[in-house]
C-alpha positions in Angstrom: 14.6 -27.5 -12.2 10.9 -27.0 -13.0 8.0 -28.6 -11.1 6.5 -31.7 -12.6 3.0 -31.1 -14.0 0.2 -32.7 -12.1 -0.9 -34.7 -15.1 2.5 -36.4 -15.3 2.7 -37.4 -11.6 1.5 -40.7 -10.1 -2.2 -41.4 -9.6 -2.0 -41.3 -5.8 -0.5 -37.9 -5.9 -3.1 -36.7 -8.4 -5.9 -37.8 -6.1 -4.2 -36.1 -3.1 -3.9 -32.9 -5.1 -7.5 -33.0 -6.2 -8.6 -33.7 -2.6 -6.6 -30.9 -1.0 -7.3 -28.2 -3.7 -10.9 -27.5 -2.6 -9.8 -27.1 1.0 -7.0 -24.7 0.0 -9.5 -22.7 -2.1 -12.0 -22.5 0.8 -9.2 -21.4 3.1 -8.1 -18.7 0.7 -11.7 -17.5 0.2 -12.5 -17.7 3.9 -12.1 -13.9 4.7 -14.3 -13.0 1.7 -16.9 -15.6 2.8 -16.9 -14.2 6.3 -17.5 -10.6 4.9 -20.3 -12.0 2.7 -22.0 -13.7 5.7 -21.6 -10.6 7.8 -23.3 -8.5 5.1 -26.6 -10.4 5.5 -26.7 -10.6 9.2 -29.0 -8.4 11.3 -27.6 -5.8 13.6 -28.8 -7.8 16.6 -26.4 -10.6 15.9 -23.4 -8.4 16.6 -25.0 -6.9 19.7 -25.4 -10.5 21.0 -21.8 -11.4 20.0 -23.0 -13.8 17.3 -20.1 -13.1 15.0 -19.3 -16.5 13.6 -22.6 -18.4 14.2 -25.5 -18.9 11.8 -27.4 -15.7 11.1 -30.6 -15.4 13.2 -32.2 -14.0 10.1 -31.2 -13.2 6.5 -31.3 -9.4 6.0 -29.9 -9.2 2.5 -32.5 -6.7 1.2 -32.6 -4.6 4.3 -28.8 -4.3 4.6 -28.0 -3.7 1.0 -31.0 -1.4 0.6 -29.8 0.7 3.5 -26.3 0.9 2.0 -27.7 2.3 -1.2 -30.8 4.2 0.0 -29.8 5.2 3.5 -26.2 6.3 3.1 -23.9 8.3 0.8 -22.6 5.1 -0.8 -23.9 6.1 -4.4 -21.9 9.3 -4.1 -18.8 7.5 -2.9 -19.1 5.1 -5.8 -19.5 8.0 -8.2 -16.4 9.6 -6.7 -14.4 6.4 -7.2 -15.4 6.4 -10.8 -14.5 10.0 -11.3 -11.1 9.4 -9.7 -10.2 6.0 -11.1 -11.2 6.5 -14.8 -9.2 9.8 -15.4 -6.3 8.3 -13.5 -6.2 5.2 -15.7 -6.6 7.2 -18.9 -3.9 9.7 -17.8 -1.4 7.2 -16.6 -1.8 4.9 -19.6 -1.5 7.8 -22.0 1.6 9.3 -20.4 3.3 5.9 -20.0 2.6 5.0 -23.6 4.4 8.1 -24.9 7.3 7.9 -22.4 7.6 4.2 -23.0 7.8 4.9 -26.8 10.4 7.5 -26.3 12.6 5.5 -23.9 12.1 2.2 -25.9 12.7 3.5 -29.4 15.1 6.4 -29.2 18.7 5.8 -28.1 19.5 9.3 -27.0 22.1 10.2 -24.4 20.8 9.8 -20.9 18.1 7.4 -21.9 18.9 4.7 -19.4 19.3 7.3 -16.6 15.9 8.8 -17.2 14.5 5.3 -17.3 16.2 4.5 -14.0 14.5 7.6 -12.5 11.1 6.2 -13.4 12.0 2.9 -12.0 13.5 4.3 -8.8 10.2 6.0 -7.9 8.6 2.6 -7.4 11.1 1.8 -4.6 10.2 4.8 -2.5 7.9 3.8 0.4 4.8 5.8 -0.2 4.2 6.3 3.5 7.1 8.8 3.8 5.5 11.0 1.1 2.4 11.5 3.2 3.3 14.8 4.9 5.0 16.5 1.9 2.2 15.5 -0.5 -0.5 16.7 1.8 1.3 20.0 2.3 1.7 20.3 -1.5 -2.0 19.8 -2.1 -2.8 22.4 0.6 -0.5 24.9 -1.0 -2.0 24.3 -4.4 -5.6 24.4 -3.2 -6.1 20.7 -4.2 -6.6 19.2 -0.8 -10.0 17.5 -0.4 -10.6 17.5 -4.1 -11.0 14.7 -6.6 -8.7 16.6 -9.0 -5.9 16.6 -6.4 -6.2 12.8 -5.9 -6.3 12.2 -9.6 -3.2 14.2 -10.3 -1.3 12.5 -7.5 -2.3 9.0 -8.6 -1.3 9.8 -12.2 2.1 11.1 -11.0 2.7 8.1 -8.7 1.5 5.4 -11.1 3.3 6.7 -14.2 6.7 5.2 -13.1 5.4 1.7 -12.9 3.4 2.2 -16.2 6.4 3.5 -18.0 8.5 0.5 -16.9 5.7 -1.8 -18.2 5.2 0.0 -21.5 8.9 0.6 -22.2 9.8 -3.1 -21.9 6.8 -4.1 -24.0 7.7 -1.6 -26.8 11.3 -2.7 -26.9 10.1 -6.2 -27.8 8.2 -5.0 -30.9 9.8 -5.6 -34.3 12.1 -2.7 -35.1 11.6 -3.4 -38.8 8.1 -2.0 -38.8 9.3 1.3 -37.4 12.2 1.5 -39.8 9.9 0.7 -42.8 7.6 3.5 -41.7 10.5 5.9 -41.5 11.7 4.9 -45.0 8.3 5.8 -46.3 8.6 9.3 -44.8 6.1 8.8 -42.0 6.4 11.3 -39.1 7.4 10.0 -35.6 4.0 10.9 -34.2 2.2 9.0 -36.9 4.5 6.1 -36.4 3.5 6.1 -32.7 -0.2 6.5 -33.4 -0.7 4.2 -36.4 2.1 1.6 -36.1 3.1 1.2 -32.4 -0.1 2.0 -30.6 -2.3 -0.7 -32.4 0.4 -3.3 -31.5 0.2 -2.2 -27.9 -3.5 -3.0 -27.4 -2.9 -6.1 -25.3 -0.4 -4.3 -23.1 -2.8 -1.3 -22.7 -5.6 -3.6 -21.7 -3.5 -5.4 -19.1 -2.1 -2.2 -17.7 -5.6 -0.6 -17.6 -6.9 -3.5 -15.5 -3.9 -3.3 -13.1 -4.1 0.4 -12.6 -7.9 0.4 -12.3 -7.6 -2.2 -9.5 -4.8 -0.3 -7.7 -6.6 3.0 -7.7 -10.1 1.7 -7.0 -8.8 -0.2 -3.9 -6.6 2.6 -2.6 -7.4 3.5 1.0 -4.2 5.2 2.3 -4.2 8.2 0.0 -8.0 8.4 0.0 -8.0 9.2 3.8 -4.8 11.4 3.6 -5.9 13.7 0.8 -9.7 13.8 1.0 -12.4 14.0 3.7 -16.1 14.0 3.4 -18.6 12.7 0.9 -17.9 15.3 -1.7 -14.5 13.9 -2.7 -13.8 10.7 -0.8 -13.9 7.4 -2.9 -15.8 4.4 -1.8 -12.9 2.7 0.1 -12.7 5.6 2.6 -16.5 6.2 2.5 -17.1 2.7 4.0 -15.9 4.0 7.3 -18.8 6.4 7.5 -20.9 3.5 8.7 -19.1 3.7 12.0 -20.8 5.7 14.7 -19.1 7.3 17.6 -19.5 4.5 20.0 -20.2 1.5 17.8 -19.4 0.0 14.4 -22.1 -1.2 12.0 -20.3 -4.3 10.8 -23.2 -5.5 8.8 -23.4 -2.3 6.8 -19.6 -2.1 6.4 -19.5 -5.6 5.1 -22.3 -5.0 2.6 -20.5 -1.8 1.5 -17.3 -3.7 1.1 -19.0 -6.3 -1.1 -20.5 -3.5 -3.2 -17.1 -1.7 -3.5 -15.3 -4.9 -4.6 -17.7 -5.6 -7.5 -16.4 -3.1 -10.1 -12.8 -4.3 -10.1 -13.9 -7.9 -10.2 -16.3 -7.1 -13.1 -13.5 -5.2 -14.8 -11.1 -8.1 -14.6 -13.6 -10.7 -16.0 -14.6 -8.3 -18.8 -11.0 -7.7 -19.8 -9.7 -11.2 -18.8 -8.8 -12.3 -22.3 -6.9 -9.1 -23.1 -5.3 -9.0 -19.6 -3.9 -12.5 -19.9 -2.8 -11.8 -23.5 -1.0 -8.7 -22.4 0.9 -10.4 -19.6 2.0 -13.4 -21.7 2.7 -11.6 -25.0 6.4 -12.0 -25.7 6.9 -14.9 -23.2 7.0 -17.4 -26.1 7.8 -16.9 -29.8 
């Protein structure tokens, strides 16, 4: 039923696996490698159609220096931070409380409310483009970081609630019952008993939501425009002129934009893996 571990297979198959693995890894990383090579090429290579050949010169300092010093990239990065961090905090905070309520209390309609949170994840977000844009215009939140933050919190809370509710239901009920016997209020039970046990799940969820929001492009171009409010994913397109595209600068900007979520994952890797695997085995 389950695949045989490589360590228990025959020696010829182990050698075949070890030989093919580097090629599979290079194939998977090929788009990223291409972007990295593009980011150090001079502009003349693209004018001469030297897309996939060896760079005529290595313009690492020139290209990345122009991205930071000759464009609005620092402002776009700051906008992404100001959009992503409040979204992560808001979505995680709301989902922790709703997950606690739906996972601990067996009130009437509990399962239907939970289904409403889950059902929102199955709605194609593209069909919400027009009504959400009109709503932000009516509320005066169009082309603002606040509007994008509020929308992301509302849209991500459903998935976060599903994640937190299932995690909280796996916690030992005896801890909560013991706290109630001692006369501890429900809020203090949540704050001092449940929340500390949720740290691995909170870390895993924070990494996931940070990556989702930081890499969002669709809503960034639908709800914002201009350097005052656009995040870095939408701001990269500002390197395109009217009649030509600065591929070397767009590639350098893409590498810069990809660094924060990658750094976030490696910094939180231990907590992220612990949060995803907690409860898988006793």
